[in-house]
C-alpha positions as CSV (number, residue, x, y, z in Angstrom):
1,X,137.2,16.4,119.4
2,X,134.7,14.4,117.4
3,X,131.9,15.3,119.7
4,X,132.9,18.9,119.9
5,X,132.6,19.2,116.2
6,X,129.4,17.3,115.9
7,X,128.1,19.6,118.4
8,X,129.1,22.7,116.6
9,X,127.5,21.3,113.4
10,X,124.2,20.7,115.2
11,X,124.4,24.2,116.5
12,X,125.0,25.8,113.2
13,X,122.3,23.6,111.5
14,X,119.8,24.7,114.0
15,X,120.7,28.1,113.5
16,X,120.4,27.8,109.8
17,X,117.0,26.1,110.3
18,X,115.9,28.8,112.6
19,X,117.1,31.5,110.3
20,X,115.4,29.8,107.3
21,X,112.1,29.3,109.3
22,X,112.2,33.1,110.4
23,X,112.8,34.0,106.7
24,X,110.3,31.9,105.3
25,X,107.8,33.0,107.7
26,X,108.5,36.5,107.1
27,X,108.1,35.9,103.2
28,X,104.9,34.0,104.0
29,X,103.4,36.8,105.9
30,X,104.6,39.4,103.2
31,X,103.1,37.4,100.5
32,X,99.8,37.0,102.5
33,X,100.0,40.7,103.4
34,X,100.6,41.6,99.6
35,X,97.9,39.2,98.5
36,X,95.3,40.5,101.0
37,X,96.1,44.0,99.8
38,X,95.7,42.9,96.2
39,X,92.5,41.1,96.8
40,X,91.2,44.1,98.7
41,X,92.1,46.7,96.0
42,X,90.6,44.3,93.3
43,X,87.5,43.8,95.5
44,X,87.2,47.6,95.9
45,X,87.8,48.2,92.4
46,X,84.9,45.8,91.2
47,X,82.5,47.3,93.8
48,X,83.3,50.6,92.4
49,X,83.0,49.6,88.9
50,X,79.6,47.7,89.8
51,X,78.4,50.9,91.6
52,X,79.2,53.1,88.6
53,X,77.5,50.7,86.3
54,X,74.3,50.4,88.4
55,X,74.2,54.2,88.8
56,X,74.5,54.7,85.0
57,X,71.7,52.1,84.3
58,X,69.6,53.6,87.2
59,X,70.1,57.2,85.5
60,X,69.4,55.6,82.0
61,X,66.2,53.9,83.3
62,X,65.0,57.1,84.9
63,X,65.7,59.1,81.7
64,X,63.8,56.3,79.6
65,X,60.9,56.5,82.1
66,X,60.7,60.3,81.9
67,X,60.9,60.2,78.0
68,X,57.9,57.8,78.1
69,X,55.9,60.0,80.2
70,X,56.3,62.9,77.9
71,X,53.6,63.7,75.6
72,X,52.8,66.2,73.0
73,X,50.4,69.0,74.3
74,X,46.9,68.3,73.5
75,X,44.7,71.2,72.0
76,X,41.4,71.5,74.0
77,X,38.5,73.9,73.8
78,X,38.1,76.6,76.2
79,X,34.8,75.7,78.4
80,X,34.1,79.4,78.4
81,X,34.0,80.0,74.7
82,X,30.6,81.1,73.9
83,X,31.1,81.0,70.3
84,X,31.2,77.1,70.4
85,X,28.3,74.8,70.7
86,X,29.4,71.9,73.2
87,X,27.7,68.6,73.0
88,X,27.8,65.4,74.9
89,X,28.8,62.2,73.2
90,X,31.8,60.8,71.1
91,X,34.3,62.6,69.1
92,X,32.9,61.8,65.7
93,X,36.2,62.8,63.7
94,X,38.4,60.7,65.9
95,X,38.8,57.8,63.3
96,X,42.3,56.7,64.7
97,X,40.7,56.1,68.2
98,X,43.0,58.4,70.0
99,X,40.4,59.3,72.8
100,X,41.3,63.0,73.1
101,X,40.1,64.7,76.1
102,X,38.8,67.9,74.9
103,X,35.1,68.9,75.2
104,X,33.3,68.0,72.0
105,X,31.9,71.0,69.8
106,X,29.6,70.9,66.9
107,X,30.6,71.7,63.4
108,X,28.3,73.7,60.9
109,X,27.2,70.2,59.6
110,X,26.2,69.1,63.0
111,X,28.9,66.5,63.8
112,X,31.0,66.6,66.8
113,X,34.8,67.1,66.9
114,X,37.9,68.0,69.1
115,X,40.5,70.2,68.0
116,X,42.9,67.4,67.6
117,X,40.6,65.0,65.7
118,X,39.8,67.8,63.3
119,X,43.5,68.7,62.7
120,X,44.1,65.0,62.2
121,X,41.3,64.5,59.7
122,X,42.0,67.7,57.7
123,X,45.7,67.0,57.5
124,X,44.7,63.6,56.2
125,X,42.6,65.1,53.4
126,X,45.5,67.4,52.4
127,X,47.9,64.3,52.3
128,X,45.4,62.6,50.0
129,X,45.8,65.4,47.5
130,X,42.5,67.0,48.4
131,X,42.0,70.9,48.6
132,X,38.6,71.1,50.1
133,X,37.7,70.3,53.7
134,X,34.7,67.9,54.0
135,X,33.2,66.2,56.8
136,X,34.1,62.5,57.2
137,X,30.3,61.5,57.7
138,X,28.3,63.6,55.5
139,X,30.6,65.0,53.0
140,X,29.4,68.7,54.0
141,X,32.2,71.2,53.0
142,X,33.6,73.3,55.6
143,X,35.4,76.7,55.0
144,X,39.0,77.0,55.7
145,X,37.9,79.7,58.3
146,X,35.7,77.1,60.2
147,X,38.4,74.7,60.0
148,X,41.1,77.1,61.5
149,X,38.8,78.2,64.3
150,X,37.5,74.8,65.2
151,X,40.9,73.0,65.1
152,X,42.5,75.8,67.0
153,X,45.3,75.8,64.3
154,X,48.6,77.3,65.4
155,X,50.4,79.7,63.0
156,X,52.6,76.9,61.9
157,X,49.7,74.6,61.1
158,X,47.9,77.6,59.3
159,X,51.2,77.9,57.1
160,X,51.1,74.2,56.6
161,X,47.5,73.8,55.6
162,X,47.5,76.9,53.2
163,X,50.6,75.8,51.3
164,X,49.2,72.1,50.8
165,X,45.7,73.5,49.8
166,X,47.4,75.6,47.3
167,X,49.6,73.0,45.8
168,X,46.5,70.6,45.8
169,X,44.2,73.1,44.1
170,X,46.8,73.9,41.2
171,X,45.7,70.9,38.9
172,X,42.1,72.0,39.3
173,X,43.0,75.0,37.3
174,X,42.0,77.5,40.1
175,X,45.7,78.1,40.4
176,X,48.0,79.7,37.7
177,X,51.5,81.2,37.3
178,X,51.2,85.1,37.1
179,X,52.9,86.1,33.9
180,X,54.4,89.1,35.8
181,X,56.2,87.7,39.0
182,X,55.8,83.9,38.4
183,X,54.2,83.5,41.8
184,X,50.9,81.2,41.9
185,X,47.7,83.0,41.9
186,X,44.4,81.5,43.1
187,X,41.3,82.7,41.1
188,X,38.3,82.9,43.4
189,X,35.6,84.0,40.8
190,X,35.4,81.2,38.1
191,X,33.3,83.7,35.8
192,X,36.0,86.4,35.7
193,X,39.1,86.2,33.7
194,X,40.6,89.3,35.0
195,X,42.8,88.5,37.9
196,X,44.7,90.7,40.3
197,X,48.1,89.6,41.4
198,X,48.8,90.9,44.8
199,X,52.7,90.4,44.6
200,X,53.0,92.5,41.3
201,X,50.5,95.1,42.8
202,X,52.6,95.6,45.9
203,X,56.0,95.8,43.8
204,X,54.7,98.2,41.1
205,X,52.6,100.4,43.6
206,X,49.5,100.1,41.3
207,X,47.1,97.3,40.3
208,X,48.5,94.6,38.2
209,X,45.7,92.6,36.3
210,X,46.4,89.7,33.9
211,X,44.2,87.5,31.9
212,X,43.5,84.0,33.2
213,X,42.8,82.8,29.6
214,X,45.8,84.0,27.6
215,X,48.2,84.5,30.7
216,X,49.3,88.1,29.6
217,X,48.8,91.5,31.3
218,X,45.2,92.5,30.9
219,X,44.3,94.9,28.0
220,X,41.0,96.4,27.6
221,X,38.0,97.2,30.0
222,X,38.0,95.3,33.2
223,X,34.3,95.3,33.1
224,X,34.6,92.8,30.1
225,X,35.1,89.6,32.2
226,X,35.1,86.7,29.7
227,X,38.1,87.9,27.3
228,X,40.7,90.6,27.0
229,X,41.9,92.7,24.1
230,X,45.2,90.8,23.7
231,X,45.8,89.4,20.2
232,X,44.7,85.7,20.0
233,X,42.8,85.8,23.4
234,X,39.5,84.1,22.8
235,X,36.9,83.7,25.5
236,X,35.8,80.1,26.4
237,X,32.4,80.9,24.8
238,X,34.3,82.0,21.7
239,X,36.0,78.6,21.6
240,X,32.8,76.8,21.9
241,X,31.2,78.8,19.0
242,X,34.1,78.6,16.8
243,X,35.6,75.2,17.3
244,X,35.5,72.5,14.5
245,X,33.5,69.2,14.5
246,X,34.9,65.7,15.7
247,X,33.8,62.5,14.3
248,X,33.4,59.9,17.0
249,X,34.6,56.9,15.0
250,X,33.2,54.3,17.5
251,X,29.9,55.8,18.1
252,X,27.0,55.2,15.3
253,X,24.1,57.4,14.7
254,X,20.6,56.1,13.7
255,X,21.7,55.4,10.2
256,X,24.7,53.4,11.4
257,X,27.3,56.0,10.5
258,X,29.9,57.6,12.7
259,X,28.7,60.4,14.5
260,X,29.7,64.0,14.5
261,X,29.6,66.6,17.1
262,X,31.5,69.6,18.2
263,X,35.1,68.9,19.1
264,X,35.0,70.9,22.4
265,X,32.4,70.9,25.0
266,X,32.1,72.7,28.4
267,X,31.7,70.0,31.3
268,X,28.1,70.2,32.5
269,X,29.4,70.1,36.2
270,X,32.3,72.7,36.3
271,X,32.4,74.4,32.9
272,X,36.0,73.2,32.2
273,X,36.5,72.9,28.3
274,X,36.9,69.4,27.4
275,X,37.9,67.9,23.9
276,X,37.3,64.5,22.5
277,X,39.9,62.7,20.2
278,X,37.2,60.7,18.3
279,X,38.1,57.2,19.8
280,X,36.4,54.8,22.2
281,X,33.1,55.5,23.5
282,X,31.0,58.8,23.7
283,X,31.9,59.3,27.5
284,X,34.8,61.4,28.8
285,X,36.0,62.4,32.2
286,X,36.6,66.0,33.3
287,X,40.2,66.5,34.5
288,X,39.0,69.3,36.7
289,X,35.9,68.0,38.7
290,X,36.5,64.2,37.8
291,X,33.0,63.7,36.8
292,X,32.2,61.4,33.9
293,X,29.7,62.9,31.2
294,X,28.3,62.1,27.6
295,X,30.0,64.0,25.0
296,X,26.9,63.9,22.9
297,X,23.9,64.9,25.1
298,X,25.9,66.5,27.8
299,X,24.4,64.7,30.6
300,X,26.4,63.0,33.3
301,X,27.2,59.2,32.3
302,X,24.9,58.2,35.1
303,X,22.0,60.2,33.9
304,X,22.6,59.3,30.1
305,X,22.8,55.5,30.8
306,X,19.4,55.8,32.8
307,X,17.8,57.2,29.6
308,X,19.8,55.3,27.2
309,X,20.7,51.8,28.8
310,X,23.8,50.2,27.2
311,X,24.3,52.8,24.4
312,X,27.9,53.6,25.2
313,X,28.6,53.5,21.3
314,X,25.2,54.6,20.1
315,X,23.6,58.1,19.7
316,X,21.5,59.2,22.6
317,X,17.7,59.1,22.4
318,X,17.8,62.9,22.6
319,X,20.3,63.3,19.9
320,X,23.3,65.4,19.6
321,X,23.4,68.4,21.9
322,X,23.8,71.7,20.0
323,X,26.8,74.2,20.7
324,X,26.7,75.5,24.0
325,X,26.1,79.2,24.4
326,X,26.8,79.5,28.1
327,X,29.3,77.9,30.6
328,X,28.0,76.1,33.5
329,X,29.2,77.4,36.9
330,X,30.6,74.8,39.2
331,X,28.7,74.6,42.3
332,X,30.9,72.6,44.9
333,X,29.0,70.1,46.8
């Protein structure tokens, strides 16, 4: 009996172990299968993410490369343009060393340019507040028409240059505000005070003329160019003839007394009317042409000092220049 019970227990124990082993084996296979599937999925996801990242990086690099290769179009002369004089040699206006590829053409002053270098140089002049276009080597002045042609200016560049030239020229008193429409008007003839405003003329359907001196609508004959018939309008010559005297307190005459001379002078270089407040030395700087001149003898300071070395506070050897009876005309150089 004891042996039978023992045999049954052994049998049941073996069956349990067998079932346990089978279950453990099944669970182990299931776990390995799940782990393999999960690892496989993770690996695929990582590869997918890596591929996407690499693809994005590659596209970004290609995009950056294309961006670096894109350059603004360079203006170049037409080799068949017979109105230009082409020359061999370096681009003499290429101060920034951009090495432009266009053919070189000769400006009126004889120096060689390319359209891009000429555009760069003239824009630099305008950015510096200049309103005249001059050669960077010989200071020869170029007309805007020549610059526009030789620089191959686009319509946008023409508009930009014209606006900057207009603004820069205003302090030189070649530009004033029209009393009719308040637009800015540039005077081309420095000897004529009667100025036509094109804006007002177009609006009113008849010629509108205003006086450059008194800034009112012109009265009187247009043939009279030095003053109009408006009350209080006085010509520059009239001002020179009727202005009072000024005592230059720091400048001594031959007797050692403060020097007296007309209080208003026309600049000997450009004709701009300039006054003296009676203080400091006898030299003044014209606000229009920026030339310094002697208020006493009416020579430039350089010329005056050559004739009268060190006489900043002494009368000139030629004495006091009389009141002026004509206005010098500015010869731009």
